[in-house]
C-alpha positions, 0 to 999 in steps of 0.5 A: 150142356143141353143134356144137363139142362133140359134132360137133367143128366149129370155128365162126368168128364174124365182125363186118362180114365179118372173123373175130374169134373162133374157137370150138373144143373143148378136149380135156382129155386133150391139155391135161392140164387138170382142170375146176378148172384150166379154171375158174381159167384162164378165170375167174381170179377163183376161189380153189381152194376156190371152184373146187372148190365150183363143180365139185361143185355143177355135177356135182350139178346135172347128175345131178339135171337132168330133161327136162320135156316140152312139153305 
């Protein structure tokens, strides 16, 4: 997924030699979708309140994430 997101490379997943899935980056600017809209569209099971709680929690986790070096 890093290749898709950071290098804008589309990935085709094949099963038995036949393409079945394409992974491509979603450009929020061109779609006009917010993170909440994406959560609702892709998950479909969350209420607006739940989607907002998830967004806030994910933002908090990204800010607090630390890299732990291998020793």
